[in-house]
N, C-alpha and C positions, 0 to 999 in steps of 0.2 A: 612536590611541591607543580606548580601546570605552568610549562613553556609555551611560548606563543604556537599558535595553532596555526597548521598548515592548509588549504585547500585545494583542488585540482577539477577543474572544471571538464566536460570528458562529452564530446557529441558521440553517441552510440548510431553510426549511423544504417540505417533501416533497409528490409532485404526491397522494399518498395515500399513509395508515400504509403503513412496510416493519415486516411480523412473521413475526416467526420465533419462533413456541407463544408465552410466556409475553413472549419480548422487542416491543417495541413499539414505533416509531419514528413520529413525528407530523416531526422534524424531524434533521437531519445535526446537532449542534453542531461547530462547526471553530472551533479558534481561529487568530490571523495572529500575527504576533512579527516587530518591525521591530529591526534594532540600526544602534544609528548611530553611525560614528565619526566626529574627531575633525576628519579631515580631509571630511565634508561627505555620503562614501559608507551607503549603505541596506540593509543586507544583507533578505532575506525567508525566510518558513519559514512551512511552513502545514503542520496537517493535522484531523483530525481525533480532537476529544477523549476519546470513546464516555467519553464521561461522571464522566469524570478530571476533578480540580485542576487538569486544564494551568497556567493563566494564574498561579493562588497560587500555585504548587509554582517557580516562575519569578520571580513574585517577592517571593516567602519564602527561596526559599536560592544561584539558581542566578543569578539577575541581578548580588547585589553581588559573588558572581568572578567575573564576567567584563567588568567597568563600573572603567577604570585600568585594563583588561591595550588586549596591545599582538594585532592581528588573525592577526600573523605568530606571534604567542604559540599562538595557538588550542588545536592538540594537543593539547600540553601543560594550556593552562586547562582544554582539558575529561576533562581528566584530575584534576586540583586539583578541579575539579567534584563532577566521583564520586565523588572520597576526602576527601573532607571528610562526605562523610554516606554510606555504603556501602549500609548500610538500608534510603536510603529514593529513592538515584538510579541502584543499578540493577539495575533493573526495574521495570512501568507503568505508572505519572504520575509517576513521576520519573525516570526515562529517555525517555519518550516528552520530559518537559520539558527534555531536559536534549539531549534528541534537535535540536529544537526553533530550542535557542538555536549548537550547533554547525553546524548546515545555514547559517545565518543569518550567521553567523559566516564561513563560508567560501563565505557569494555573499559579504557586505560583504569578503570578501580576492581574489575576483576581480574586483568592479567596479574596486573601485582597481586594480588591478592593470590595466584598460581589456581584460578578456578573457574567453570565453565558458567556464562551471564547466566544461561541456571541453578547452577547451587548458587553462588553466587544470591542468588536473589529467593536463597531457600527451596530451589527446587530439584524436580529431575526435567528432562528431555525424554519425550515418552512421541509415540505416535500417533496420527495428528488423521484427522481427513483433511485432503487434497485439491485444490479442483483446479483442471487447467480453464485456460482461458484460451479459446480457439476461437476460431476464422476467421486470424490475422494472415497478411492487413486486410481491412474489411471490408475494401472498394476491390481490394480484386481479386477474391475470394472467391466462389461462384456456389450455389449449395449442395453441388455433385460433388465438390471438394472439401467441403465444411464435412460432406456426408462419408470419405472418406480418407479424413482426420480423422475425426471421432472415432468411428472403425479401429482404426488405431493404435491408437491409442486407451479403450473398449481393451482390446486385445492382451494390451500389455498390464491392464489393471486398474485405471480410474476409473470411476465413478462419478465423479461432481464434474459439470462444468458449464462454463461461461459462456455467450458469446456477445459482443458486441453490436453497437448498429451496425444496418450493412447499408450502403450505395442510396437502396429508397428501401419506405415502409413493405413494397413489396417483397423486393431479394428478403427484404430484413428479416421476414413472416418462413419465409421459403427458406430461408439457412436454417435455423431454431426446426423449421421441419423434416430437413434431411437429417440434423441432428440429434431429433427426439428418433425417425427411422431406425439412425444406427446406436439407439442405442435406447432403445426399448423404457427401463428397469432404474436410468440414473435419473441422476438429481438435473438438472438443466435454467440455469436464467440466466436473464441478458441484463448489459447495462443500455443503456438508453443514453446514455454521454452529455445531460443536459439536452437536450435536441430539441423538448416541446416547449409550445410557451402557453398552450392553455390544458384545462383540465378535461374539457369535449376532446380536444381533439386525442391526448395521453390517454383520458376512460376507454378512448375509439378502439386503438391498435392494440392496448394490452388487452382489451375483451376479445377481441381478435383473434391475441392466441392466446383464449384463457385455455381452451378443448388438449392444447401441447402437455396439461399440465406441469405448469413454470413456479419453480422455483420461488425466483425472485424478479421484480423490474427494478431497474438497480438505476439512481438516480436521474433522476425521469424531467426533474424541474433545473434551471441552475438556482447554487442556493440564496437563498435569501428568502423564501416563503413557505412558514414552515403552515403559514394555511391555506395556502392554496394547494400545500401537498398531504394535506387533515383529510383534505374536500375531495380528492384523489383514491385515498385511501378507502372512499365509505363507496366506490360507485364500483370497485374491482377485486376481483376473490383472491388479487395472488396476493404475495405478501412483500410490502413497501419495503425496500435497502435506502439508505441515502447515509452523505457523510463525507465519500471520497476529496481528500483533496482542502474542505472545510476547517471543523477547526472553528478554532475566534473565541470568543469572550462569552457567548450564549450562549456557546456549542460543548452539548448538547441541548440545554437545558431547554431551550428553543422549542427542538423537533420533538421532545419532552414533553414540557404543557401542551404543545399545541395537537397530539397525539396523532404524531404525523407518519410513524411511522414501525413497523414491524423489530424493522433493524436496525441500529442505529452504527455503521462505519467507525472502525479507528484507523489508524494507524500511525503510528506511532512518528513515523518519520519526518512528519510533519503537524503534527498534534500535542506535540511537547515532550517527544521523550523515553523518558521511563515514567520522569517526576510527574511530568503531565499528563500525559495520557492516562499510569493509573488510573489520577481524580477525574477520568471522563467515563470510566471504568465502571468506578463509586460511582458515583451520579447514577449513573445505566441499572448498576445493585441494586440501588437503593430505590428506583422508580419502578423496576421489575419489566424493564428494560429488555429485549435483547441485543447483543450487542454481537462483529464482527471484523476481523482485521484484513483491509485493505493491500493484495497486492504486499512487495517486501517479505518474500513468508522468508532470509535468511533472518533479521529483526523480529518476528511476528512467533514466529515453531515455537523458536526459543523463551521467546519473555512471555507468553498466554502458558507454554508451560508448564516452564514455573510455578507459572501463578494459577496451578491448576485450572482454568480451564482447554481443557487436552482436544474436547467435543466441535470446538472452533472451526470451520475450517481455512485450510491457507491456502491462496492462492498461488498457483504457477504461471506465468506465461510457456505456454508452449516456444520450446528452443527455438531463436535465430529468426524468428519471424515478426520482430518492430514490437515489441509489447516492452520488454524492458533487454537491452542490450547488453547492458553491464551486468545484472542478476543472469544474464545468459553465463559471462565467465565467469562464474563463480560454482562452485558445488550445487549439482543438481538435483532431486526427490527418488530415492528410489522410492518405489511402489509397493505395497504387501496387498496383499488379497485382501478383498474390500473396500480398496481403495485407500487406503488411509497411508501414507507415508513416513519410516523407516528416519528416525531424529538423525539431525546432519553430526556431525561428524563432528564430534565435544571436545575441544580445543582450549585454554585459557581465553576469555573475553566469547568473543561468539563467533568466535574462529579470521579464519584469513575472509578478509570484505575491501583484497584487492588483487584484483588481478593487473601487478606492472608491463606484460609487457602484449595481453587486451587493451587497456587501456594506452601504452606509452601508440600503437597500432592506430589509434582512431585519432582523429582534431583531438587535440584536447590544447588544453594552458595550462602549465607549472615551472613558472617563476621559479621557486622554489626547489627544483628539480627534483 
């Protein structure tokens, strides 16, 4: 039986402000969730809060549903918690909070069985392609520094790279060209961080960088307009990826029906955990649409490998550059020949998803210690 969940928001400090237009981040706000069983096993999960009241949502309306249930019934508990209030738990902050509890429940169940999460899901952890999220902090790293960073990573074996938008379109383009110069044969994508508001403007920029041989442009428009994205897809040569932080009742159905994307982005930490996330993947498989994970490689590499999707590229922020300080405090990838990462250390459940000393060194709230 599950005992009360506990949660602790942690403000991971960035080395410099992360700036995307009016969106300015001086820290990355994460939430860590612990779910404890009567047997003494602990299930853990973490994600970025994206400034949402994730811990409060868990405390108020999700933890009370989980407490007293069995981890063996975790999928039904997920559905019950979601169904208690679809308006709050089907998208956004509520779904993110519910995802945390679902992942923690799966972690606890795997630890109870004394299996890694990959084994518990019926598979194994295998090598997978790994992408380095380069160019952070975006407003502070000029093209020459991007080139230097990529060259260093390339020398260490990395072969997939993705850069976010810089301070201006001109600087963004120059940063991509610098990355390509440093790694001529590597895969290179760019995250447009929802900065565009019209198809014309997005198409103009995408076609301007088309000669760089872009692997994707990602998150071009704010979530919510699948038709607009589909129109852009007709006008650009590179693949379109969309879906970070989205999820919700009509995700990915709307993107699939509109023919909006070449790849649906999947994030188990905010789209329903293992229980709800598998449904998204099954929708993509049924429609013949590609999918791939967003960040949080400690979760996605193990789960997707267990499910047999070892060709999906998992993402890692370059350590301590501001992409995800919480993840930086945990085990980091070992890159092999060809840019593949070795499987993470396999222990019960997801392994260690909390670095207490680092978390306590950051501004945090931990009323239950």
